[in-house]
C-alpha positions in Angstrom: 20.0 -61.5 -17.1 22.0 -58.7 -18.7 23.0 -61.1 -21.4 19.3 -61.8 -22.3 18.5 -58.1 -22.3 21.5 -57.5 -24.7 20.3 -60.2 -27.0 16.7 -58.8 -27.1 18.2 -55.3 -27.7 20.2 -56.6 -30.7 17.2 -58.4 -32.0 15.1 -55.2 -31.7 17.8 -53.3 -33.6 17.7 -55.9 -36.4 13.9 -55.6 -36.7 14.2 -51.7 -36.9 16.9 -52.1 -39.5 14.7 -54.4 -41.7 11.8 -52.0 -41.4 13.9 -49.0 -42.3 15.4 -50.9 -45.3 11.9 -51.9 -46.5 10.6 -48.3 -46.0 13.5 -46.9 -48.1 13.0 -49.5 -50.8 9.3 -48.8 -51.0 9.9 -45.1 -51.2 12.3 -45.4 -54.0 10.1 -47.9 -55.8 7.1 -45.6 -55.6 9.1 -42.7 -56.8 10.6 -44.8 -59.6 7.1 -45.8 -60.7 5.8 -42.3 -60.6 8.7 -41.0 -62.6 8.2 -43.8 -65.2 4.6 -42.8 -65.6 5.3 -39.1 -65.9 8.2 -39.5 -68.4 6.2 -41.9 -70.5 3.8 -39.1 -71.4 4.4 -37.1 -74.6 5.8 -33.6 -74.4 3.6 -30.8 -75.6 4.1 -27.0 -76.0 2.1 -24.9 -73.6 -0.3 -22.7 -75.7 -0.7 -19.0 -75.1 -4.0 -18.5 -73.3 -3.4 -14.9 -72.0 -6.2 -12.7 -73.1 -8.5 -15.6 -73.8 -11.9 -16.2 -72.2 -12.3 -19.1 -69.7 -14.0 -21.3 -72.3 -11.4 -20.6 -75.0 -8.5 -21.2 -72.6 -10.0 -24.4 -71.4 -10.5 -25.6 -75.0 -6.9 -24.8 -76.0 -5.5 -26.6 -73.0 -7.7 -29.6 -73.4 -6.6 -29.9 -77.1 -3.1 -30.4 -75.7 -4.1 -32.7 -72.9 -3.3 -30.1 -70.3 -5.4 -29.1 -67.2 -6.2 -25.7 -65.8 -6.2 -24.6 -62.2 -7.6 -21.2 -61.2 -5.2 -19.5 -58.7 -7.0 -16.3 -58.2 -8.5 -13.1 -59.6 -7.1 -9.6 -60.0 -8.5 -6.3 -61.1 -7.1 -5.0 -64.4 -8.9 -2.2 -66.3 -7.1 -3.1 -69.6 -8.2 -6.7 -69.6 -11.9 -7.8 -69.9 -13.5 -9.6 -67.0 -13.3 -13.4 -67.2 -10.1 -13.2 -69.3 -6.8 -15.0 -68.5 -4.5 -12.3 -67.0 -1.4 -14.5 -66.3 -0.5 -18.2 -66.8 2.2 -20.5 -65.3 4.1 -22.1 -67.0 4.4 -19.5 -69.7 3.4 -20.3 -73.3 6.0 -21.9 -75.6 7.5 -24.1 -72.8 7.7 -27.9 -73.3 5.8 -29.8 -70.6 4.5 -33.4 -70.2 0.8 -34.1 -71.0 -1.4 -33.9 -67.9 0.5 -30.8 -66.6 -1.6 -28.4 -64.6 -1.5 -24.8 -66.0 -2.2 -22.3 -63.2 -4.0 -19.1 -64.2 -5.0 -15.8 -62.8 -8.2 -14.3 -64.2 -9.0 -10.6 -64.6 -11.9 -9.1 -62.6 -12.3 -6.6 -65.4 -12.1 -3.0 -66.0 -13.8 -1.0 -68.8 -14.3 -3.9 -71.2 -16.7 -7.0 -71.0 -17.6 -10.0 -73.1 -21.2 -10.1 -74.5 -22.9 -13.2 -73.0 -24.9 -15.7 -75.0 -28.6 -14.7 -74.9 -30.0 -16.9 -77.7 -32.6 -19.2 -76.4 -33.4 -17.2 -73.3 -36.7 -15.5 -72.4 -36.4 -11.7 -73.0 -36.7 -11.0 -69.2 -33.8 -13.4 -68.4 -31.7 -11.9 -71.1 -32.3 -8.3 -69.8 -31.3 -9.4 -66.3 -28.1 -11.1 -67.5 -27.2 -7.9 -69.5 -27.5 -5.8 -66.3 -25.3 -8.3 -64.4 -22.6 -7.9 -67.1 -23.0 -4.1 -67.0 -24.5 -3.9 -70.5 -27.8 -2.3 -71.6 -30.7 -3.8 -73.5 -31.0 -2.0 -76.8 -33.6 -2.2 -79.6 -35.9 -5.2 -79.4 -37.7 -6.3 -82.5 -39.9 -9.3 -83.2 -39.8 -11.9 -86.0 -41.8 -15.0 -86.8 -40.0 -18.3 -86.0 -40.6 -22.0 -86.4 -37.8 -22.9 -83.9 -38.2 -20.5 -81.1 -41.2 -20.1 -78.8 -42.8 -16.7 -78.5 -40.7 -14.3 -76.4 -37.4 -16.2 -76.8 -34.3 -14.4 -78.0 -33.4 -15.7 -81.5 -30.7 -13.2 -82.6 -28.4 -10.7 -80.9 -26.0 -7.9 -81.9 -23.2 -7.6 -80.9 -22.6 -11.4 -81.1 -21.7 -13.8 -78.4 -18.2 -13.3 -76.8 -17.7 -10.0 -78.6 -15.5 -7.6 -76.5 -17.3 -4.3 -75.9 -17.2 -1.4 -73.5 -19.4 -1.3 -70.4 -22.8 0.1 -70.9 -22.9 -0.9 -74.6 -26.4 -1.4 -76.1 -27.2 -5.0 -77.1 -30.0 -5.3 -79.7 -32.2 -8.4 -79.8 -34.6 -10.1 -82.2 -37.3 -12.0 -80.3 -39.6 -14.7 -81.6 -43.1 -13.6 -82.4 -44.1 -17.3 -82.5 -45.3 -19.3 -85.5 -46.0 -17.4 -88.7 -49.5 -16.8 -89.9 -51.0 -18.6 -92.9 -49.4 -17.5 -96.2 -46.0 -16.7 -94.6 -43.3 -19.3 -95.5 -40.2 -19.6 -93.3 -37.1 -21.5 -94.1 -36.9 -24.6 -91.9 -33.6 -25.9 -90.5 -32.6 -28.9 -92.6 -28.9 -29.3 -91.5 -28.0 -32.8 -90.6 -31.2 -34.1 -92.0 -31.7 -36.4 -95.1 -32.4 -34.8 -98.5 -35.7 -36.7 -98.6 -37.0 -34.4 -95.8 -36.2 -31.4 -98.0 -37.9 -32.9 -101.0 -41.0 -33.6 -98.9 -41.1 -29.9 -97.8 -40.7 -28.7 -101.4 -43.7 -30.9 -102.5 -45.8 -29.0 -100.0 -44.4 -25.6 -101.2 -44.3 -26.0 -105.0 -43.6 -22.3 -105.7 -40.2 -22.5 -103.9 -37.2 -22.4 -106.3 -34.3 -24.5 -105.2 -30.8 -25.8 -106.2 -28.9 -28.8 -104.9 -25.1 -28.7 -104.5 -22.9 -31.6 -103.5 -19.8 -31.9 -101.3 -17.6 -35.0 -101.4 -15.1 -34.0 -98.6 -17.3 -34.4 -95.6 -17.6 -36.7 -92.6 -21.4 -37.0 -92.9 -23.2 -40.0 -94.6 -24.2 -39.6 -98.2 -27.4 -37.6 -98.9 -27.2 -35.7 -95.6 -27.8 -31.9 -95.8 -24.7 -30.2 -94.4 -25.5 -26.6 -95.3 -28.3 -24.4 -96.5 -29.1 -20.9 -97.7 -30.9 -18.9 -96.6 -30.7 -19.5 -92.8 -33.5 -21.1 -90.9 -36.5 -18.8 -90.0 -35.8 -16.5 -93.0 -39.0 -15.4 -94.7 -39.2 -16.8 -98.2 -40.8 -15.2 -101.3 -41.4 -16.5 -104.8 -38.1 -14.9 -105.9 -36.0 -16.5 -103.2 -33.8 -19.4 -104.4 -33.1 -22.0 -101.7 -29.7 -23.7 -101.9 -28.9 -26.9 -100.0 -25.6 -28.6 -99.9 -25.6 -32.4 -99.4 -22.9 -34.9 -98.6 -21.7 -36.8 -101.6 -19.4 -39.0 -99.5 -18.7 -42.2 -101.3 -16.8 -43.8 -98.5 -17.1 -47.5 -97.8 -20.5 -48.2 -96.3 -19.0 -50.8 -94.0 -16.8 -48.1 -92.3 -17.0 -48.2 -88.5 -19.1 -45.4 -87.2 -19.2 -43.6 -83.8 -22.7 -42.7 -82.6 -23.2 -39.5 -80.6 -26.3 -39.5 -78.4 -27.1 -36.5 -76.2 -30.3 -35.9 -74.2 -31.4 -32.5 -73.0 -32.9 -32.2 -69.5 -36.7 -31.9 -69.3 -36.5 -28.6 -67.4 -36.0 -25.1 -68.7 -36.5 -23.5 -72.2 -35.1 -24.2 -75.6 -31.3 -24.4 -75.7 -28.7 -24.1 -78.4 -26.7 -27.3 -78.7 -23.4 -27.3 -80.6 -21.3 -30.4 -81.2 -17.8 -30.2 -82.5 -15.5 -33.0 -83.8 -11.8 -32.6 -82.8 -9.1 -34.2 -85.0 -5.5 -33.6 -85.9 -6.6 -31.7 -89.0 -8.7 -29.3 -87.0 -12.1 -28.7 -85.5 -15.3 -29.5 -87.5 -18.8 -28.4 -86.4 -21.2 -31.3 -86.9 -24.3 -30.0 -85.2 -25.6 -26.5 -84.2 -29.3 -26.0 -83.5 -31.9 -25.1 -81.0 -33.6 -28.0 -79.3 -36.6 -28.2 -76.9 -36.3 -29.5 -73.3 -36.2 -33.3 -73.3 -35.0 -33.5 -76.9 -32.7 -36.4 -78.0 -29.9 -35.7 -80.4 -28.4 -38.6 -82.4 -25.6 -38.3 -84.9 -23.2 -40.8 -86.5 -19.8 -40.0 -87.8 -16.9 -42.2 -89.0 -14.6 -43.2 -86.1 -11.6 -42.2 -88.2 -12.8 -38.6 -88.6 -12.3 -37.5 -85.0 -10.3 -38.2 -81.9 -12.9 -36.6 -79.5 -16.1 -34.6 -79.6 -17.2 -31.6 -77.5 -20.8 -30.8 -76.6 -21.7 -27.1 -75.9 -25.1 -26.0 -74.6 -25.8 -22.3 -74.8 -22.1 -21.7 -75.5 -20.9 -23.6 -72.4 -18.7 -26.7 -72.8 -20.8 -29.4 -71.1 -19.0 -32.6 -72.0 -16.0 -34.0 -73.8 -16.0 -37.6 -75.1 -13.2 -39.7 -76.6 -14.1 -41.3 -79.9 -13.6 -45.0 -79.3 
């Protein structure tokens, strides 16, 4: 009987040994696999994000394929609220792509950043200024074809300016569509030159000049810049200058189509789209759009690695160009 028990005990020990061996093997294999994945990633240099706003810091880290984790907040009277106070790892250190950079944000002191008020109703803008410990300054009205009546269309100081608490922020608010006889400059950027010519035909007294730019990512005959800015009141002495793309690239070049739909709720919002490439950032769209609007833009695939979409100054989405 004792002999049977001894045999069973030895068999049990063998089973335990096999299980332990498999466990150790699995552990080392998993670690080996993880190490292989980690070390296959490129090394990048950690950017300096101290003193940067949350949006700027996130953008800098994203450009280097790094992530951000908020570890906490601390009061510091010398650093504006919402600014990176400390980071770990420090800037200048080589790390692998995908590394999480831990940050401490300042809870502020005597300085604050001016929020983006453009596109907001005046009452909402005043409330946001109070929350940021700023004061609503002079409010003037101007006719607008883009902004509904009562919507903020310009601000001074500008968005993300660093100012002292209780600074006055002056606003220009839309007075609605202009009366008959008042001509405002439309926003023609990212539109075809044919639309500009159609507008000129209906306003024959407008003097204009066409300039061409060959080094651009936009299709030929697309308006990429204009002077004066949209909603500027025009007179007979004003010369309108529009710059169009004269890109003679191969028409069969592969394009990447950007489609973005604004939600149906809320008021007009400022939409900004930026193309990111190894040669730098290129703004390809910046305009106010009504709720429910659909934005469609095509760019050559070779012109960007990814695009970023901002709504009212906030990074909403980042897409890889594939």
